[in-house]
N, C-alpha and C positions, 0 to 999 in steps of 0.2 A: 504494499500499500504505500502510495507516495503522499509526502506531506510538502506543503510550500515551503520554501527555503526561508530561513529566519532574516537573511539579509540579501541584497541585490546581487552580491558577488558569489553567493553559495549556490550549489547545484540542489535540485530536488533531493529531499532525504527519504529514505525508505525506512518503514517500521520494522522493528525485529519481529521474528516468527512468534516470539512470546507475546509481544504487544498486539500482534495481529490476532492471536488466540483470544487474548483478554477482551479485545474490542467485539469479536464474534460472540463470545460468552455474554457480554453485557447487552449486546443487541438481542439475544435470545431471552435473557432474564428479564429484561425491562420492556418487554412488548406491551403495547396498550391492551385494554380489556377487550376481549373478544377477538383478538388476533393471534394467529399461530403461524409457526414456520413448520412445514412438514416435509418429509422426504418420501418419494415414491419407491417402489422396488427397483426401478431402473436407475436409481441415484439422483433423479432430477429433484431440486428443491424449489418450493413455491411458498409464498406467504399468503395466507387465507384470512378471511374475516367471517365469523360466525353470524348466524341470524340473530336478530334481537327476539328474545323470548318474552311473550307477554307475561303480565303479572299473574301469580299464582292465585287462582280463585276458588279451588276446591276446598270443601270443608274437610275436617279430620274425619268425620264419618264416611265421606265419600272415598277418601284415601284408604281407609280401612277396609271398605267394602271391595275395592279394587285389589287390595292385597289378598283378601280371602279368596275371590274368584281366581286370581292368578295362581295361588298355591294349589287350589283345587284342581285347576286344569293342567298346570305345568310343573308343579312341585314334586320333589322326591323326598323321602325321609332323609334326615341329616346323616345317619349311619350309611345309607346307601351312597350319598354324595360323597362322604369322607372316603369310602371304599373306592369310589371312581377316581378320586384324585390321587390316592395312594397307587392304584393300578397304572394311571397315566404317568406318574413320577418314575414308577419302577421301569416301565416300558421305555420311557425317554432316556433313562440312566443306562439301560442295556444297550441302546443305540449309540449313545454318545461315549460312554466309558464303562470299563468293567468295575470301577470302584463302586462300593455301596453307597447308596443315596441317603442323606439325612432329610426328613421332611423339613419343610420351612418353619413349622411351628415347634419343632423339637429342640430343647436346649441341650447342648453338648458341652461337657466340661472339657477344658483345654488344659 
């Protein structure tokens, strides 16, 4: 990244790699509300802006009713969900490495 010279007799200055990284990190960290920088699978990067969401108008009773209907239609018991997560972690671990996998919620003494 070029910077303007500090005096008329100086050449353009280039930022160090570390300074360029810091500028990029700051650009990502301090984005305005509802704005995001995303990368696609092919490596292209784009800046996007999300839609404005209208104010929340549902009552607590309506939210609870939707939760009950969703659980009845799509939910599975907690034990079954936990077993599915364990099976997925084990399958992924066998593909990636032969080392034993530690579930993310298990505390391991070092």
